[in-house]
Backbone as JSON, one array per atom type, in Angstrom:
{
  "sequence": "MHYDERRGHIEAYFDRTAAAAWARLTSDAPLGRIRGSVRAGRDRMRATLLSWLPEDLRGARVLDAGCGTGALALEAARRGADVVAVDLSPTLLRLAEERLPAEVRPRIRFEAGDMLDPALGRFDHVVLMDSLIHYEPAQAVRALERLSARTAASIAFTYAPRTPLLAAMHAVGRLFPRGDRAPAIVPVAPRLLARRLHREPALARWGLAREQRVASGFYTSQAAELRPR",
  "N": [[0.06, 0.33, 20.14], [-2.02, -2.39, 19.19], [-1.99, -4.67, 16.28], [-4.56, -5.28, 15.36], [-6.16, -3.27, 16.42], [-5.06, -1.06, 15.38], [-5.85, -1.41, 12.6], [-8.47, -1.21, 12.82], [-8.95, 1.4, 13.41], [-7.81, 2.71, 10.92], [-9.36, 1.57, 9.14], [-12.13, 2.67, 9.78], [-11.25, 5.28, 9.5], [-10.68, 5.79, 6.63], [-12.99, 4.75, 5.54], [-15.1, 6.23, 6.17], [-14.6, 8.84, 7.49], [-12.49, 9.95, 5.56], [-13.37, 9.29, 3.09], [-14.69, 10.77, 0.81], [-12.77, 12.73, 0.4], [-10.71, 11.05, -0.46], [-11.78, 9.91, -2.66], [-11.82, 12.13, -4.56], [-9.17, 12.75, -4.59], [-8.06, 10.68, -5.96], [-9.2, 10.84, -8.48], [-9.57, 12.59, -11.79], [-10.12, 15.34, -10.86], [-9.75, 18.81, -10.38], [-7.27, 20.07, -7.91], [-5.85, 21.6, -5.2], [-2.74, 23.02, -4.34], [-1.36, 21.35, -2.41], [-2.69, 19.0, -2.09], [-2.41, 18.4, -4.61], [0.19, 18.0, -5.04], [0.41, 15.62, -3.58], [-1.14, 13.81, -5.0], [0.43, 13.75, -7.44], [2.8, 12.72, -6.34], [1.82, 10.15, -5.74], [0.98, 8.9, -8.0], [3.49, 8.84, -9.35], [4.7, 6.83, -7.42], [2.88, 4.54, -7.83], [3.43, 4.29, -10.69], [6.22, 3.46, -10.44], [6.15, 1.05, -8.7], [4.69, -0.61, -10.51], [6.35, -0.78, -12.59], [8.26, -2.62, -11.64], [6.98, -4.84, -11.94], [6.64, -7.74, -14.06], [6.14, -6.99, -17.43], [4.6, -8.56, -18.92], [1.97, -10.22, -17.56], [0.39, -12.42, -17.89], [-1.15, -15.34, -16.66], [-0.27, -15.0, -14.19], [-0.8, -14.36, -10.68], [-1.74, -11.81, -8.73], [-1.55, -9.83, -5.77], [-3.1, -7.05, -4.74], [-2.75, -5.22, -2.12], [-4.29, -3.35, -0.16], [-5.85, -1.41, -1.74], [-7.21, 0.73, -2.41], [-8.93, 2.81, -4.62], [-8.4, 1.39, -6.68], [-6.32, 1.78, -8.93], [-3.86, 0.7, -9.32], [-4.52, -2.08, -9.44], [-6.05, -2.11, -11.67], [-4.06, -1.47, -13.92], [-2.32, -3.82, -13.61], [-4.03, -5.79, -14.22], [-4.56, -5.13, -16.99], [-2.29, -6.03, -17.83], [-2.68, -8.6, -18.15], [-2.71, -10.06, -15.72], [-4.18, -11.88, -13.35], [-6.09, -10.59, -10.53], [-6.37, -9.92, -7.16], [-7.92, -7.59, -5.24], [-7.88, -5.95, -2.31], [-9.28, -4.19, 0.33], [-9.82, -2.18, 3.36], [-11.76, -0.51, 3.36], [-15.11, -0.65, 2.3], [-16.37, 1.27, 1.13], [-14.47, 2.63, -0.67], [-14.23, 0.55, -2.25], [-16.33, 0.17, -3.54], [-16.4, 2.47, -5.18], [-14.03, 1.8, -6.51], [-15.02, -0.41, -8.38], [-17.03, 0.85, -9.68], [-15.58, 2.66, -11.31], [-14.38, 0.93, -12.94], [-13.25, -0.4, -15.95], [-15.19, -2.18, -18.3], [-13.71, -4.23, -19.84], [-11.75, -5.41, -18.34], [-12.87, -6.45, -16.04], [-13.53, -9.32, -15.53], [-10.9, -10.05, -14.75], [-10.32, -8.97, -12.36], [-10.8, -9.11, -8.63], [-12.48, -7.88, -6.21], [-12.15, -7.46, -2.79], [-13.48, -6.73, 0.65], [-11.77, -6.31, 3.48], [-9.29, -7.77, 5.48], [-5.88, -7.72, 4.5], [-4.31, -9.44, 5.03], [-5.37, -11.99, 5.24], [-5.42, -15.39, 5.15], [-7.31, -16.58, 3.61], [-7.33, -15.51, 1.08], [-5.71, -16.64, -0.61], [-2.73, -17.77, -2.52], [-0.02, -16.18, -4.19], [1.81, -14.98, -6.96], [3.01, -12.33, -7.01], [3.02, -9.62, -4.77], [1.71, -6.51, -4.06], [2.06, -3.75, -1.92], [0.91, -0.75, -1.77], [1.76, 2.04, 0.02], [0.33, 0.92, 2.2], [1.38, 0.05, 4.59], [2.32, 2.09, 6.13], [0.86, 3.17, 8.3], [1.82, 1.49, 10.14], [3.64, 0.34, 13.12], [7.18, -0.21, 12.96], [7.75, -3.16, 13.48], [5.25, -4.47, 13.32], [4.68, -4.03, 10.61], [6.73, -5.46, 9.6], [6.06, -7.97, 10.47], [3.53, -8.34, 9.05], [4.59, -8.43, 6.49], [6.11, -10.76, 6.63], [3.9, -12.7, 7.06], [2.62, -12.41, 4.62], [4.63, -13.28, 2.79], [4.83, -15.98, 3.01], [3.01, -16.87, 1.38], [3.72, -16.15, -1.09], [5.18, -16.15, -4.23], [7.04, -14.94, -6.05], [7.86, -12.02, -5.73], [7.5, -9.44, -3.54], [6.5, -6.2, -3.32], [6.68, -3.15, -1.59], [5.65, -0.14, 0.37], [6.99, 2.54, 2.39], [7.17, 5.07, 5.01], [9.92, 6.95, 4.79], [12.19, 7.87, 7.36], [12.34, 11.07, 7.93], [13.49, 14.77, 8.72], [11.28, 16.28, 8.2], [9.02, 14.59, 8.07], [9.36, 13.5, 10.56], [8.67, 15.85, 12.06], [6.16, 16.35, 11.27], [4.84, 14.15, 12.56], [5.31, 14.43, 15.14], [3.61, 16.94, 15.48], [1.35, 15.95, 14.83], [0.49, 14.47, 17.1], [-0.5, 16.27, 18.87], [-2.99, 16.88, 18.36], [-6.52, 16.37, 19.25], [-7.57, 12.97, 20.0], [-9.73, 11.96, 18.53], [-9.96, 13.73, 16.36], [-7.9, 13.01, 14.72], [-6.19, 11.94, 11.88], [-5.01, 8.62, 10.87], [-1.78, 8.0, 12.09], [1.12, 8.56, 10.36], [4.0, 6.44, 10.31], [7.1, 7.26, 10.65], [10.05, 5.48, 9.41], [13.5, 4.61, 9.84], [15.47, 3.86, 6.91], [17.77, 2.16, 7.32], [17.08, 1.04, 9.73], [14.64, -0.67, 9.27], [15.59, -2.33, 7.36], [17.52, -3.8, 8.82], [15.67, -5.09, 10.66], [14.21, -6.66, 8.71], [16.21, -8.3, 7.82], [16.86, -9.82, 10.11], [14.57, -11.32, 10.62], [13.49, -14.45, 11.13], [11.65, -15.74, 9.51], [11.68, -14.45, 7.14], [13.9, -15.49, 6.1], [14.71, -16.44, 3.62], [14.35, -14.49, 1.79], [15.29, -11.4, 0.22], [16.17, -8.02, 0.1], [15.83, -6.31, -2.72], [15.66, -4.04, -4.32], [15.5, -0.48, -4.0], [13.58, 2.79, -3.76], [12.95, 6.07, -3.68], [10.44, 8.26, -3.59], [9.6, 11.65, -3.6], [7.55, 14.24, -3.5], [6.41, 17.27, -3.12], [4.07, 17.31, -0.4], [4.18, 14.74, -0.4], [5.97, 11.85, 0.46], [7.53, 8.85, 0.02], [8.79, 5.64, 0.25], [9.89, 3.15, -1.73], [10.29, -0.33, -1.86], [11.51, -3.49, -2.68], [11.09, -7.11, -2.06], [12.66, -10.11, -2.76], [12.95, -13.67, -3.38], [15.97, -15.27, -2.35]],
  "CA": [[-1.38, 0.02, 19.62], [-2.16, -3.8, 18.57], [-2.32, -4.5, 14.9], [-6.11, -5.25, 15.0], [-6.85, -2.0, 16.9], [-4.62, -0.05, 14.38], [-6.57, -1.73, 11.55], [-9.78, -0.75, 12.92], [-8.69, 2.79, 13.31], [-7.44, 2.91, 9.55], [-10.78, 1.4, 8.6], [-12.88, 3.92, 10.14], [-11.0, 6.78, 9.03], [-10.81, 5.82, 5.07], [-14.3, 4.35, 5.06], [-16.1, 7.25, 6.62], [-14.13, 10.18, 7.5], [-11.74, 10.55, 4.32], [-13.97, 8.66, 1.71], [-15.02, 11.85, -0.21], [-11.62, 13.35, 0.07], [-9.85, 10.09, -1.39], [-12.5, 9.87, -4.11], [-11.39, 13.25, -5.17], [-7.65, 12.74, -4.74], [-7.88, 9.75, -6.94], [-9.91, 11.26, -9.69], [-8.85, 13.81, -12.18], [-10.74, 16.62, -10.45], [-8.69, 19.71, -9.87], [-6.94, 19.98, -6.63], [-5.1, 22.45, -4.67], [-1.07, 22.69, -4.38], [-0.95, 20.42, -1.46], [-3.3, 17.77, -2.45], [-1.86, 18.1, -6.09], [1.46, 17.31, -4.89], [0.15, 14.22, -3.25], [-1.5, 12.96, -6.29], [1.68, 13.54, -8.37], [3.56, 11.7, -5.88], [1.11, 8.94, -5.73], [1.13, 8.53, -9.47], [4.75, 8.34, -9.69], [4.88, 5.68, -6.79], [2.42, 3.66, -8.55], [4.3, 3.9, -11.89], [7.47, 2.72, -10.0], [5.85, -0.18, -8.49], [4.22, -1.25, -11.83], [7.77, -1.11, -13.47], [8.88, -3.61, -10.97], [6.43, -6.08, -12.25], [6.79, -8.12, -15.35], [5.28, -6.6, -18.34], [3.5, -9.62, -19.27], [1.53, -11.05, -16.15], [-0.48, -13.35, -18.21], [-0.94, -16.58, -15.84], [0.25, -14.7, -12.94], [-1.71, -13.91, -9.78], [-1.27, -10.58, -8.06], [-2.62, -9.32, -4.79], [-3.14, -5.53, -4.56], [-3.05, -5.21, -0.75], [-4.76, -1.81, 0.23], [-6.0, -1.16, -3.21], [-8.03, 1.99, -2.56], [-9.83, 2.85, -5.71], [-8.08, 0.2, -7.67], [-5.77, 2.12, -10.18], [-2.88, -0.3, -9.59], [-5.15, -3.16, -9.84], [-6.44, -1.98, -13.28], [-2.87, -1.72, -14.6], [-2.0, -5.12, -13.53], [-5.17, -6.57, -15.0], [-4.3, -5.03, -18.18], [-1.1, -6.8, -18.57], [-2.97, -10.09, -18.1], [-2.76, -10.77, -14.38], [-5.55, -12.12, -12.25], [-5.77, -9.68, -9.32], [-7.17, -9.82, -6.0], [-7.58, -6.21, -4.83], [-8.2, -6.1, -1.14], [-9.1, -2.76, 1.22], [-10.42, -2.21, 4.47], [-12.77, 0.25, 3.16], [-16.07, -0.92, 1.33], [-16.94, 2.48, 0.36], [-13.57, 2.92, -1.74], [-14.01, -0.63, -3.11], [-17.53, 0.32, -4.47], [-15.78, 3.44, -6.03], [-13.27, 1.26, -7.61], [-15.84, -1.19, -9.11], [-17.64, 1.78, -10.47], [-14.68, 3.05, -12.4], [-13.43, -0.36, -13.63], [-13.58, -0.69, -17.5], [-15.58, -3.47, -18.65], [-12.86, -5.37, -20.27], [-10.8, -6.1, -17.2], [-13.8, -6.96, -14.87], [-13.14, -10.7, -15.2], [-9.74, -10.52, -14.12], [-10.05, -8.36, -10.89], [-11.8, -9.48, -7.61], [-12.48, -6.82, -5.14], [-12.5, -7.88, -1.49], [-13.32, -5.93, 1.65], [-11.19, -7.05, 4.44], [-7.82, -7.81, 5.81], [-4.96, -7.98, 3.44], [-3.27, -10.66, 5.5], [-6.27, -13.08, 5.52], [-4.9, -16.35, 4.29], [-8.28, -17.07, 2.71], [-7.18, -14.83, -0.08], [-4.89, -17.53, -1.27], [-1.45, -17.76, -2.87], [0.19, -15.08, -5.33], [3.19, -14.59, -7.62], [3.44, -10.98, -6.87], [2.31, -8.85, -3.84], [1.96, -5.13, -3.95], [1.51, -2.85, -0.85], [1.32, 0.9, -2.0], [1.19, 2.99, 1.3], [-0.66, 0.13, 3.07], [1.81, -0.38, 6.06], [2.94, 3.29, 6.48], [0.48, 3.59, 9.34], [1.87, 0.73, 11.37], [4.78, 0.26, 13.72], [7.99, -1.26, 12.26], [7.51, -4.67, 13.98], [3.85, -4.89, 12.66], [4.98, -4.14, 9.11], [7.78, -6.7, 9.33], [5.2, -9.24, 10.67], [2.7, -8.4, 8.03], [5.37, -8.92, 5.32], [6.49, -12.2, 7.08], [2.92, -13.59, 6.79], [2.38, -12.39, 3.26], [5.93, -13.95, 2.25], [4.61, -17.61, 3.21], [1.86, -17.16, 0.59], [4.07, -15.3, -2.16], [6.31, -16.92, -4.89], [8.0, -14.15, -6.92], [8.09, -10.73, -5.37], [6.59, -8.45, -2.55], [6.9, -4.73, -3.36], [5.74, -2.26, -0.62], [6.34, 1.3, 0.38], [7.09, 2.88, 3.71], [7.58, 6.39, 5.16], [11.38, 7.07, 5.31], [12.23, 9.19, 8.4], [13.16, 12.51, 7.44], [13.18, 15.9, 9.42], [9.86, 16.97, 7.75], [8.05, 13.56, 8.5], [9.34, 13.56, 12.08], [8.16, 16.97, 12.72], [4.64, 16.34, 11.17], [4.46, 13.05, 13.24], [5.29, 15.02, 16.42], [2.47, 17.78, 15.64], [0.03, 15.26, 14.7], [0.11, 14.01, 18.34], [-1.08, 17.33, 19.52], [-4.57, 16.98, 18.1], [-7.28, 15.36, 20.09], [-7.47, 11.58, 19.17], [-10.92, 11.8, 17.6], [-9.78, 14.36, 15.07], [-6.51, 12.66, 13.79], [-5.96, 10.84, 10.62], [-4.24, 7.56, 11.48], [-0.66, 8.74, 12.06], [2.16, 7.76, 9.34], [4.98, 6.19, 11.11], [8.38, 7.24, 9.73], [10.98, 4.55, 9.68], [14.86, 4.78, 9.32], [15.66, 2.54, 6.05], [18.61, 1.2, 7.82], [16.33, 0.09, 10.9], [13.79, -1.5, 8.47], [16.49, -3.36, 6.61], [17.94, -4.69, 9.72], [14.61, -5.85, 11.07], [13.85, -7.7, 7.78], [17.27, -9.28, 7.61], [17.01, -10.51, 11.29], [13.29, -11.99, 10.82], [13.87, -15.62, 10.5], [10.65, -16.19, 8.5], [12.05, -13.92, 5.75], [15.36, -15.76, 5.69], [14.87, -16.81, 2.0], [13.99, -13.12, 1.09], [16.17, -10.22, 0.38], [16.01, -6.79, -0.57], [16.33, -6.34, -4.26], [16.04, -2.63, -4.84], [14.54, 0.68, -3.25], [13.58, 4.11, -4.72], [12.38, 7.11, -2.94], [9.58, 9.28, -4.34], [9.25, 12.89, -3.14], [6.67, 15.23, -4.27], [5.67, 18.54, -2.21], [3.92, 16.92, 0.72], [4.19, 13.21, -0.48], [7.37, 11.33, 0.58], [7.29, 7.59, 0.34], [9.84, 4.85, -0.23], [9.41, 1.83, -2.28], [11.31, -1.49, -1.64], [11.09, -4.82, -3.25], [11.76, -8.24, -1.32], [12.62, -11.25, -3.88], [13.58, -14.77, -2.97], [17.5, -15.11, -2.63]],
  "C": [[-1.25, -1.54, 18.95], [-2.62, -3.64, 17.18], [-3.91, -4.5, 14.65], [-6.82, -4.07, 15.32], [-6.47, -0.91, 15.93], [-5.46, -0.25, 13.17], [-7.79, -1.09, 11.53], [-9.84, 0.74, 12.8], [-8.56, 3.42, 11.86], [-8.74, 2.61, 8.84], [-11.69, 2.41, 8.77], [-12.73, 5.11, 9.51], [-11.16, 6.63, 7.25], [-12.24, 5.16, 4.64], [-15.22, 5.38, 5.12], [-15.32, 8.64, 6.57], [-13.29, 10.95, 6.22], [-12.23, 10.06, 2.96], [-14.04, 9.71, 0.77], [-13.65, 12.39, -0.59], [-10.76, 12.38, -0.99], [-10.38, 9.95, -2.52], [-11.99, 11.07, -4.91], [-9.97, 13.14, -5.65], [-7.19, 11.77, -5.85], [-8.69, 9.82, -8.2], [-9.06, 12.21, -10.58], [-9.37, 15.12, -12.0], [-9.57, 17.57, -10.15], [-8.36, 19.97, -8.5], [-5.92, 21.18, -6.35], [-3.58, 22.18, -4.75], [-0.73, 21.6, -3.58], [-1.39, 19.08, -1.96], [-2.87, 17.4, -4.01], [-0.51, 17.56, -6.05], [1.29, 15.85, -4.63], [-0.32, 13.36, -4.13], [-0.49, 12.64, -7.11], [2.37, 12.64, -7.79], [3.14, 10.41, -5.88], [1.38, 8.28, -7.04], [2.55, 8.19, -9.79], [5.24, 6.96, -8.8], [4.33, 4.57, -7.56], [3.14, 3.31, -9.85], [5.66, 3.23, -11.53], [7.23, 1.24, -9.56], [5.48, -1.13, -9.63], [5.44, -1.44, -12.46], [8.55, -2.15, -12.88], [8.24, -4.92, -11.26], [6.66, -6.47, -13.59], [5.83, -7.35, -16.42], [4.17, -7.41, -18.91], [3.23, -10.42, -18.07], [0.47, -11.88, -16.67], [-0.26, -14.86, -17.49], [-0.45, -16.11, -14.54], [-0.89, -14.22, -11.81], [-1.14, -12.88, -8.71], [-2.12, -10.12, -7.06], [-2.19, -7.76, -4.67], [-3.59, -5.26, -3.03], [-3.12, -3.64, -0.45], [-4.79, -1.1, -1.02], [-6.59, 0.03, -3.37], [-8.97, 1.92, -3.7], [-9.33, 2.25, -7.03], [-7.18, 0.6, -8.95], [-4.67, 1.22, -10.51], [-3.42, -1.7, -10.03], [-5.41, -3.26, -11.45], [-5.27, -2.14, -14.23], [-2.42, -3.05, -14.79], [-2.74, -6.1, -14.29], [-4.98, -6.38, -16.5], [-3.26, -5.5, -18.91], [-1.47, -8.31, -18.5], [-3.11, -10.7, -16.74], [-4.24, -10.94, -13.86], [-5.36, -11.57, -10.99], [-6.78, -9.79, -8.31], [-6.9, -8.64, -5.56], [-8.28, -6.28, -3.67], [-8.09, -4.54, -0.33], [-9.93, -2.86, 2.13], [-11.73, -1.48, 4.17], [-13.96, -0.08, 1.92], [-16.54, 0.11, 0.58], [-15.84, 2.9, -0.92], [-13.59, 1.76, -2.7], [-15.26, -0.49, -4.11], [-17.13, 1.54, -5.35], [-15.0, 2.77, -7.11], [-13.87, 0.34, -8.71], [-16.66, -0.19, -9.93], [-16.74, 2.29, -11.57], [-13.85, 1.98, -13.11], [-14.1, -0.39, -14.89], [-13.95, -2.05, -17.5], [-14.56, -4.49, -19.0], [-11.86, -5.87, -19.43], [-11.67, -6.57, -16.17], [-13.47, -8.4, -14.65], [-11.74, -10.87, -14.64], [-9.42, -9.72, -12.67], [-11.24, -8.67, -9.93], [-11.66, -8.68, -6.63], [-13.02, -7.68, -3.73], [-12.35, -7.07, -0.58], [-12.72, -6.73, 2.72], [-9.79, -6.83, 4.66], [-6.9, -8.54, 4.85], [-3.94, -9.24, 3.77], [-4.09, -11.9, 5.61], [-5.66, -14.35, 4.57], [-5.97, -16.96, 3.32], [-8.14, -16.54, 1.23], [-6.42, -15.68, -1.01], [-3.37, -17.28, -1.67], [-1.24, -16.85, -4.06], [1.68, -15.3, -5.64], [3.57, -13.48, -7.22], [2.3, -10.41, -5.66], [2.6, -7.46, -3.79], [1.33, -4.38, -2.9], [1.87, -1.45, -1.01], [0.74, 1.53, -0.75], [0.21, 2.22, 2.16], [-0.07, -0.11, 4.38], [2.45, 1.08, 6.32], [2.19, 3.79, 7.83], [0.92, 2.55, 10.58], [3.49, 0.66, 11.9], [5.82, -0.56, 12.96], [7.66, -2.84, 12.47], [6.14, -5.26, 13.39], [4.07, -4.86, 11.26], [5.66, -5.18, 8.72], [6.82, -7.91, 9.57], [4.2, -9.28, 9.54], [3.42, -9.05, 6.66], [5.86, -10.43, 5.35], [5.19, -13.08, 6.48], [2.56, -13.47, 5.2], [3.56, -13.39, 2.44], [5.63, -15.51, 2.14], [3.55, -17.83, 1.97], [2.35, -16.54, -0.84], [5.25, -16.07, -3.04], [7.4, -16.12, -5.55], [8.52, -12.78, -6.27], [6.98, -10.04, -4.48], [7.2, -6.92, -2.78], [5.96, -3.87, -2.38], [6.45, -0.79, -0.47], [6.36, 1.53, 1.99], [7.54, 4.26, 3.93], [8.88, 6.55, 5.59], [11.59, 8.17, 6.44], [13.1, 10.17, 7.74], [12.79, 13.56, 8.4], [11.77, 16.16, 9.36], [8.91, 15.91, 8.31], [8.3, 13.48, 9.96], [8.68, 14.55, 12.71], [6.38, 16.84, 12.43], [4.12, 15.26, 12.03], [4.28, 13.64, 14.55], [3.9, 15.92, 16.54], [1.34, 16.95, 15.58], [-0.46, 14.84, 16.24], [-0.54, 15.13, 19.16], [-2.59, 17.41, 19.53], [-5.22, 15.91, 18.9], [-7.41, 14.22, 19.25], [-8.59, 11.58, 18.18], [-10.72, 12.53, 16.24], [-8.4, 14.17, 14.18], [-6.78, 11.65, 12.83], [-5.21, 9.81, 11.29], [-2.7, 7.9, 11.08], [0.29, 7.94, 11.16], [3.24, 7.48, 10.46], [6.18, 6.07, 10.43], [9.41, 6.23, 10.19], [12.23, 4.96, 8.96], [15.12, 3.63, 8.42], [16.59, 1.65, 6.64], [17.99, 0.34, 8.95], [15.47, -0.89, 10.34], [14.67, -2.51, 7.93], [16.98, -4.26, 7.54], [17.03, -5.67, 10.27], [14.24, -7.04, 9.96], [14.9, -8.68, 7.67], [17.4, -10.31, 8.89], [15.61, -11.54, 11.47], [13.43, -13.38, 10.14], [12.94, -16.12, 9.46], [11.17, -15.6, 7.09], [13.5, -14.27, 5.46], [15.66, -15.92, 4.18], [14.58, -15.48, 1.17], [15.04, -12.22, 1.21], [15.63, -8.99, -0.55], [16.73, -6.51, -1.86], [16.65, -4.96, -4.69], [15.12, -1.68, -4.12], [14.52, 1.75, -4.22], [12.42, 4.84, -3.8], [11.55, 8.06, -4.09], [9.03, 10.45, -3.48], [8.59, 13.94, -3.8], [5.73, 16.05, -3.44], [5.36, 17.53, -0.78], [3.69, 15.35, 0.74], [5.62, 12.68, -0.33], [7.05, 9.76, 1.05], [8.51, 6.71, -0.25], [9.54, 3.42, -0.57], [10.51, 0.76, -2.09], [10.6, -2.71, -2.18], [11.94, -5.92, -2.58], [11.51, -9.39, -2.87], [13.41, -12.38, -3.02], [15.18, -14.79, -3.24], [17.86, -16.32, -3.55]]
}
């Protein structure tokens, strides 16, 4: 599936089909065991990615690519960053704006659209939390390549590491009628992704600085950081 087609599927799912569930998942409302484990995992992953950013972000420009309801953008703004928070779902962005405390509003700009749009400008740091997990490895690497051309200091992203459980879930998901499916998560072997990143000429000046996996019940994701060599 082409990147634009895949992006359209993701937009339709998160802006309409899953908007209410996503609003609940990212709130403090009680959840069942499965969704509770996903919320806990996402909270740990967000904390990990934020720990990789400088504590003092005054004067820095940060792109929260695939910001959802804006939790990561909020914390970056509290550290003083000027944040552009972009997401495919206008519904989730409206919720993000409703939840935003007044004191950080001047430092966050929400944009509905493609996280790869050059019109968003240049950044010191880019964060993509679970924003690439629905794309094939080649598409994900191409997205990182395009973002790297407009980023100065770091690109932190997550991907779904290939594990037996994730591979089984991916296979089962293909059995459902296409109209009933959420956008499939694409598991990637860490070594395969590292090789693809290393071989991409446009990323020659960038190297993998660190990685960390977060596993919490039904949530498994691996964080990686690219920094200039």
